[in-house]
C-alpha positions as CSV (number, residue, x, y, z in Angstrom):
1,S,-55.2,54.4,6.7
2,G,-53.3,52.0,4.5
3,Q,-55.3,49.1,5.9
4,L,-58.6,50.9,5.2
5,R,-57.6,51.6,1.6
6,L,-56.5,48.0,1.1
7,F,-59.9,46.7,2.3
8,A,-61.6,49.3,0.0
9,K,-59.7,47.6,-2.8
10,V,-61.0,44.2,-1.7
11,L,-64.6,45.5,-1.7
12,R,-64.3,46.9,-5.2
13,R,-62.8,43.6,-6.4
14,G,-65.8,41.8,-5.0
15,D,-64.3,38.3,-4.4
16,F,-65.1,38.7,-0.6
17,H,-68.7,37.9,-1.6
18,G,-67.7,34.3,-2.3
19,A,-70.5,34.1,-4.9
20,R,-71.3,30.5,-6.0
21,I,-74.1,29.6,-8.4
22,D,-75.5,26.2,-9.2
23,R,-78.5,26.7,-11.6
24,A,-81.6,24.6,-11.5
25,L,-81.5,21.2,-13.3
26,P,-85.2,20.4,-13.6
27,D,-84.7,17.4,-15.9
28,R,-82.0,15.8,-13.7
29,Q,-82.8,12.2,-12.8
30,P,-83.8,10.7,-10.5
31,L,-84.3,14.0,-8.6
32,P,-84.3,17.6,-10.1
33,R,-81.9,20.1,-8.6
34,P,-83.2,23.5,-7.4
35,D,-81.5,26.8,-8.2
36,L,-79.0,27.4,-5.5
37,R,-76.9,30.5,-5.0
38,Q,-74.6,31.4,-2.1
39,Y,-72.8,34.5,-1.0
40,R,-71.5,35.9,2.3
41,I,-72.8,38.6,4.6
42,G,-71.4,40.3,7.7
43,L,-71.9,38.6,11.1
44,G,-73.2,41.7,12.8
45,P,-71.8,44.2,15.3
46,V,-68.2,43.3,16.3
47,A,-66.5,44.2,19.6
48,V,-62.8,45.1,19.1
49,F,-60.4,45.4,21.9
50,G,-57.5,47.8,21.5
51,A,-53.9,46.4,21.7
52,S,-51.4,47.8,24.1
53,N,-48.4,47.5,21.8
54,F,-49.7,49.1,18.6
55,P,-51.7,52.3,19.3
56,L,-52.4,52.7,15.6
57,A,-51.9,49.5,13.5
58,F,-53.7,47.1,15.9
59,S,-56.0,49.4,17.7
60,T,-58.8,51.9,16.9
61,A,-58.5,51.9,13.1
62,G,-56.3,48.8,12.9
63,G,-56.8,45.5,11.1
64,D,-59.7,44.2,13.3
65,T,-61.7,47.4,12.8
66,A,-60.8,47.7,9.1
67,S,-61.7,44.1,8.3
68,A,-64.9,44.2,10.3
69,L,-66.1,47.4,8.7
70,A,-65.2,45.9,5.3
71,A,-67.4,42.9,6.0
72,G,-70.3,45.2,6.7
73,C,-70.2,44.9,10.5
74,P,-70.6,47.9,12.8
75,V,-67.7,48.1,15.3
76,V,-67.8,48.9,19.0
77,F,-64.2,49.6,20.0
78,K,-62.9,49.3,23.6
79,A,-60.0,51.8,24.0
80,H,-56.9,50.5,25.7
81,S,-56.0,52.3,28.9
82,G,-52.4,52.8,27.8
83,H,-53.2,55.2,25.0
84,M,-56.8,56.6,25.4
85,A,-56.0,60.0,24.0
86,T,-54.6,58.5,20.8
87,A,-57.6,56.2,20.5
88,E,-59.9,59.3,20.8
89,W,-58.1,61.2,18.1
90,V,-58.3,58.2,15.7
91,A,-62.0,57.5,16.7
92,D,-62.9,61.1,15.9
93,A,-61.3,60.8,12.5
94,I,-63.2,57.5,11.8
95,I,-66.5,59.1,12.8
96,R,-65.8,62.2,10.6
97,G,-65.1,59.9,7.7
98,A,-68.2,57.9,8.3
99,E,-70.3,61.1,8.4
100,K,-68.7,62.5,5.3
101,T,-69.3,59.4,3.2
102,G,-72.9,58.9,4.4
103,M,-72.4,55.8,6.4
104,P,-75.2,54.8,8.9
105,A,-75.1,56.5,12.3
106,G,-73.4,54.2,14.8
107,V,-71.3,52.3,12.3
108,F,-68.4,53.0,14.7
109,N,-68.5,53.5,18.5
110,M,-65.8,53.7,21.1
111,I,-66.1,53.0,24.9
112,Y,-63.6,53.6,27.7
113,G,-63.1,52.3,31.2
114,G,-62.1,49.3,33.3
115,G,-64.6,46.5,33.8
116,V,-66.6,47.1,30.6
117,G,-65.0,44.3,28.6
118,E,-67.3,41.6,30.1
119,W,-70.4,43.7,29.6
120,L,-69.4,44.4,26.0
121,V,-68.7,40.7,25.1
122,K,-72.0,39.6,26.8
123,H,-74.1,42.3,25.1
124,P,-76.7,40.4,23.0
125,A,-76.2,42.7,20.0
126,I,-72.5,41.8,19.7
127,Q,-71.9,38.9,17.2
128,A,-68.1,38.5,17.3
129,V,-65.0,39.7,19.1
130,G,-61.6,40.8,17.8
131,F,-58.7,40.9,20.4
132,T,-55.0,41.4,20.5
133,G,-53.3,40.9,23.8
134,S,-52.3,38.4,26.5
135,L,-53.2,34.7,26.6
136,K,-55.0,35.3,29.9
137,G,-57.1,38.1,28.5
138,G,-57.9,36.2,25.3
139,N,-58.9,33.0,27.2
140,A,-61.1,35.1,29.5
141,L,-63.0,36.7,26.5
142,S,-63.3,33.3,24.8
143,H,-64.8,31.8,27.9
144,M,-67.3,34.7,28.3
145,A,-68.3,34.5,24.7
146,A,-68.8,30.7,24.8
147,N,-71.0,30.9,27.8
148,R,-73.5,33.5,26.4
149,A,-77.0,32.4,25.8
150,Q,-76.0,32.8,22.1
151,P,-72.3,31.8,21.9
152,I,-70.2,34.0,19.5
153,P,-66.8,33.6,18.0
154,V,-63.7,35.3,19.5
155,F,-60.7,35.9,17.2
156,A,-58.0,36.5,19.7
157,E,-54.3,37.0,18.9
158,M,-52.6,36.1,22.1
159,S,-49.2,34.6,22.8
160,S,-46.2,33.5,20.7
161,I,-42.5,33.0,21.3
162,N,-41.7,32.8,17.5
163,P,-38.8,30.3,17.5
164,V,-35.7,30.9,15.3
165,F,-33.9,27.8,14.1
166,L,-30.2,28.3,13.2
167,L,-28.8,25.7,10.8
168,P,-25.1,24.8,11.1
169,E,-23.8,25.8,7.7
170,A,-25.4,29.2,7.9
171,L,-23.6,29.8,11.2
172,K,-20.3,28.6,9.7
173,V,-20.6,31.0,6.7
174,R,-22.2,34.1,8.3
175,G,-22.5,33.6,12.1
176,E,-21.4,37.1,13.0
177,Q,-23.9,38.7,10.6
178,I,-26.7,36.5,12.0
179,A,-25.8,37.4,15.5
180,A,-26.0,41.1,14.8
181,Q,-29.3,40.8,12.8
182,L,-30.9,38.6,15.4
183,A,-30.0,41.0,18.2
184,G,-31.6,43.8,16.2
185,S,-34.8,41.8,15.7
186,V,-35.1,40.9,19.4
187,T,-34.7,44.5,20.5
188,L,-36.6,46.2,17.7
189,G,-39.3,48.4,19.2
190,C,-38.1,47.4,22.7
191,G,-39.3,43.8,21.9
192,Q,-42.9,44.9,21.8
193,F,-43.8,43.2,18.5
194,C,-46.2,40.2,18.5
195,T,-43.6,38.4,16.4
196,N,-40.5,39.1,18.6
197,P,-38.1,36.1,18.5
198,G,-38.4,34.7,22.0
199,L,-36.6,31.4,21.4
200,V,-33.4,30.6,19.5
201,I,-32.6,26.9,18.8
202,G,-29.4,25.6,17.3
203,V,-27.4,22.3,17.0
204,R,-24.4,22.0,19.2
205,S,-21.2,22.8,17.4
206,P,-18.2,25.2,17.6
207,Q,-20.0,27.5,15.2
208,F,-23.0,27.7,17.5
209,S,-20.8,28.4,20.5
210,S,-19.1,31.2,18.6
211,F,-22.4,32.6,17.4
212,L,-23.8,32.6,21.0
213,E,-20.8,34.5,22.3
214,T,-21.1,37.1,19.5
215,F,-24.9,37.4,20.0
216,C,-24.5,38.0,23.7
217,D,-21.9,40.7,23.0
218,H,-24.4,42.5,20.7
219,M,-27.2,42.1,23.3
220,N,-25.0,43.6,26.0
221,Q,-24.4,46.6,23.8
222,Q,-28.1,47.4,23.4
223,P,-29.2,50.5,25.2
224,A,-32.1,50.5,27.6
225,Q,-35.4,51.5,26.0
226,T,-38.6,53.0,27.1
227,M,-41.7,50.8,26.7
228,L,-45.0,52.1,25.5
229,N,-46.6,52.3,29.0
230,A,-45.9,51.6,32.6
231,G,-48.0,48.4,32.6
232,A,-45.8,46.8,30.0
233,L,-42.7,47.6,32.0
234,V,-44.2,46.0,35.1
235,S,-45.1,42.9,33.2
236,Y,-41.7,42.7,31.6
237,S,-39.9,43.1,35.0
238,R,-42.1,40.3,36.4
239,G,-41.4,38.0,33.5
240,L,-37.6,38.6,33.9
241,G,-37.9,37.8,37.6
242,E,-39.5,34.5,36.9
243,L,-36.8,33.6,34.3
244,H,-34.0,34.5,36.8
245,E,-35.6,32.4,39.5
246,H,-36.0,29.3,37.2
247,P,-33.4,26.7,38.2
248,G,-33.2,25.4,34.6
249,L,-32.2,28.7,33.1
250,T,-28.9,30.5,33.0
251,H,-28.6,34.2,32.5
252,L,-26.1,35.0,29.7
253,A,-26.3,38.7,28.8
254,G,-28.0,41.9,29.8
255,R,-27.7,44.5,32.6
256,P,-29.9,44.3,35.7
257,Q,-33.4,45.7,35.2
258,Q,-33.7,49.0,37.0
259,G,-35.3,52.4,36.6
260,N,-38.1,53.1,34.1
261,Q,-36.5,51.5,31.0
262,A,-36.3,48.0,29.8
263,Q,-32.9,46.2,29.5
264,S,-32.2,43.6,26.8
265,Q,-31.6,40.1,28.2
266,V,-30.4,36.6,27.0
267,F,-31.1,33.4,28.9
268,K,-30.0,29.8,28.1
269,A,-32.2,26.8,28.8
270,D,-31.5,23.1,28.7
271,V,-33.4,21.4,25.9
272,S,-34.9,19.0,28.5
273,L,-37.2,21.8,29.6
274,L,-38.7,22.1,26.2
275,L,-39.0,18.3,25.8
276,K,-40.8,18.1,29.1
277,G,-43.2,20.9,28.2
278,D,-42.0,23.4,30.8
279,E,-44.7,26.1,31.0
280,L,-42.3,29.0,31.6
281,L,-40.3,28.2,28.5
282,Q,-43.5,28.4,26.5
283,E,-44.7,31.7,28.0
284,E,-44.1,34.9,26.1
285,V,-42.0,37.5,27.9
286,F,-43.2,40.7,26.3
287,G,-40.0,42.8,25.8
288,P,-36.4,42.6,24.5
289,T,-35.6,39.2,25.8
290,T,-34.9,35.8,24.2
291,I,-34.0,32.3,25.4
292,V,-31.4,30.1,23.6
293,I,-31.5,26.3,23.5
294,E,-28.7,24.0,22.2
295,V,-29.8,20.6,20.9
296,E,-27.5,17.6,20.4
297,D,-28.5,16.5,16.9
298,R,-31.3,16.4,14.3
299,A,-33.3,13.9,16.3
300,Q,-33.3,16.1,19.4
301,L,-34.1,19.1,17.1
302,A,-37.2,17.3,15.8
303,A,-38.2,16.4,19.4
304,A,-37.8,20.0,20.5
305,L,-40.0,21.2,17.7
306,H,-42.7,18.7,18.7
307,G,-42.5,20.2,22.2
308,L,-43.5,23.7,21.0
309,R,-47.0,25.0,21.2
310,G,-48.7,26.9,18.4
311,Q,-46.9,30.1,17.2
312,L,-47.5,33.1,14.9
313,T,-44.1,32.6,13.2
314,A,-41.1,30.4,12.9
315,T,-37.8,31.2,11.2
316,L,-35.2,29.1,9.5
317,I,-31.8,30.5,9.0
318,G,-29.7,28.4,6.6
319,E,-27.8,28.1,3.4
320,A,-29.5,27.1,0.2
321,E,-28.3,23.5,0.2
322,E,-29.0,22.8,3.9
323,L,-32.5,24.3,3.6
324,L,-33.2,21.5,1.1
325,E,-31.6,19.1,3.5
326,Y,-33.7,20.3,6.4
327,R,-36.9,20.5,4.3
328,W,-38.5,18.1,6.9
329,L,-38.1,20.8,9.5
330,A,-40.1,23.3,7.4
331,E,-42.8,20.7,6.8
332,L,-43.2,20.0,10.5
333,L,-43.4,23.7,11.2
334,Q,-46.4,24.1,9.0
335,E,-48.3,22.2,11.7
336,K,-47.1,24.6,14.4
337,V,-47.2,28.2,12.9
338,G,-49.0,30.6,10.7
339,R,-46.0,32.0,8.9
340,I,-42.6,30.4,8.1
341,L,-39.7,32.7,7.2
342,L,-36.5,31.6,5.5
343,N,-33.4,33.8,6.1
344,G,-35.4,36.7,7.4
345,Y,-36.6,38.0,10.8
346,P,-40.2,38.0,12.0
347,T,-40.4,41.4,13.5
348,G,-42.4,43.6,11.1
349,V,-45.6,42.4,9.5
350,E,-46.5,43.4,5.9
351,V,-50.1,44.3,5.4
352,C,-51.0,42.7,2.1
353,E,-53.1,40.0,0.4
354,A,-50.9,37.0,1.3
355,M,-50.0,37.8,4.9
356,V,-51.0,35.4,7.7
357,H,-50.8,36.8,11.2
358,G,-52.3,33.9,13.1
359,G,-51.5,30.3,14.1
360,P,-52.5,27.4,16.2
361,Y,-53.5,27.9,19.9
362,P,-52.2,29.7,22.0
363,A,-51.0,32.0,19.2
364,T,-54.6,32.6,18.4
365,S,-58.0,31.3,19.6
366,D,-58.9,30.3,16.0
367,S,-56.1,29.2,13.7
368,R,-58.3,29.4,10.6
369,G,-58.0,33.2,10.3
370,T,-55.5,36.0,10.3
371,S,-55.7,39.5,12.0
372,V,-53.5,41.1,9.3
373,G,-54.0,41.1,5.5
374,T,-57.1,41.0,3.4
375,L,-58.0,37.4,4.5
376,A,-58.9,39.0,7.9
377,I,-62.3,39.9,6.4
378,D,-63.2,36.2,6.4
379,R,-63.5,36.1,10.2
380,F,-66.5,38.4,10.1
381,L,-68.5,36.9,7.2
382,R,-70.9,33.9,7.1
383,P,-72.4,32.2,4.0
384,V,-76.1,32.4,3.1
385,C,-77.8,30.2,0.5
386,F,-80.8,31.3,-1.6
387,Q,-82.9,28.5,-3.1
388,N,-85.2,29.0,-6.1
389,Y,-85.2,32.8,-5.7
390,P,-86.5,35.0,-8.6
391,D,-83.7,37.1,-10.0
392,A,-85.2,40.4,-8.8
393,L,-85.1,39.3,-5.2
394,L,-81.5,38.1,-5.3
395,P,-78.7,40.3,-3.9
396,E,-76.8,41.9,-6.8
397,A,-73.8,39.6,-6.2
398,L,-75.9,36.6,-7.3
399,Q,-78.2,38.1,-10.0
400,N,-78.0,36.7,-13.5
401,G,-76.7,39.9,-15.1
402,N,-73.8,40.2,-12.6
403,P,-74.3,43.9,-12.2
404,L,-71.3,44.2,-9.8
405,G,-69.0,42.6,-12.5
406,I,-67.4,40.3,-9.9
407,R,-65.7,36.9,-10.3
408,R,-68.2,34.1,-9.4
409,L,-68.1,30.4,-9.3
410,V,-70.8,29.2,-11.7
411,E,-71.4,25.5,-12.1
412,G,-67.8,24.9,-10.9
413,E,-66.2,27.4,-13.3
414,V,-64.9,30.9,-12.4
415,T,-66.4,33.6,-14.5
416,Q,-67.1,37.3,-14.5
417,S,-69.8,37.2,-17.3
418,A,-73.5,37.4,-16.9
419,L,-75.5,34.1,-16.9
């Protein structure tokens, strides 16, 4: 409900219209300029696929649904098989709210069942897709959407290992504290956050060795946890099996996986795997597991960073002076991720104006957007320009009197006044 209220605030503020006005210049030489006015409208009906890991925040009434509705787009929601009853309860609440506030019939619809995803994406009425899930699923939807008679955009949040970079001085000053905090982040919510730290990178030193020992101790002490659904546990167990079988990985911590709960795990990989672009090292293992890599020096650290694919987040843990010293690292990370954290942990995403929950492929299918925060509305809007329109025919956002009282860009200047 907080996301819906936040987007209501965006609509009242009105800046989502993106109103731009360039008035006519009939006397301009050598050619006169017509009156040109631009604002943004909704793309049309949006198909939203429910996420497995967030039955509320990223599903029925989550960020994709809230931002699409705010853009003026009806939503057809595909319920996730892992929590269909929860989806139905929330859908009923949305429909009651729509009816109570006089919204058009059909502004929100929900469908169930296996095999309906392809039909939904290919339906000619659908104009965009919102998805949170696996890389395989997101790629499949993108392929379907691109091969329609009328291709449509897919905004898919898919796969991220969210690397954490541990700088030497920080480990020297507070290595034990970092070990405990990082273990808490890796295992939070049984590792089922999109921003779970799946890769830890540090420079070889006695401090890093000491940190790693303490970190493994903390991970060994973590209790087994129940995952959200049986499918997630099956995928997690399969992912652990592939890590155990990989000849370049060493298992450092964690009890054997057994029963119907997930056990926390730590693996160590040689940096050469990252430098060579090893696929398994880049794949997200959805659950309370992380891989540690030790690099020789700064040059190898930079090379390892270049070996990473696109991510939702990256984290730098360092002391004040060394963060300045390693500024180059943060600058390189801007090319790789949607959100950079300093001395924090990525699990937990604040829903607010400035949040970016996106990043270069394969973190998302389109790095220009975000699935969390008010900027998410941009994904479901497109610009329309009106040339030489009489004032009475213009949408209110572009009329001379500015009846909505919104901020507009007029002749290159931001203003809220009438023309």
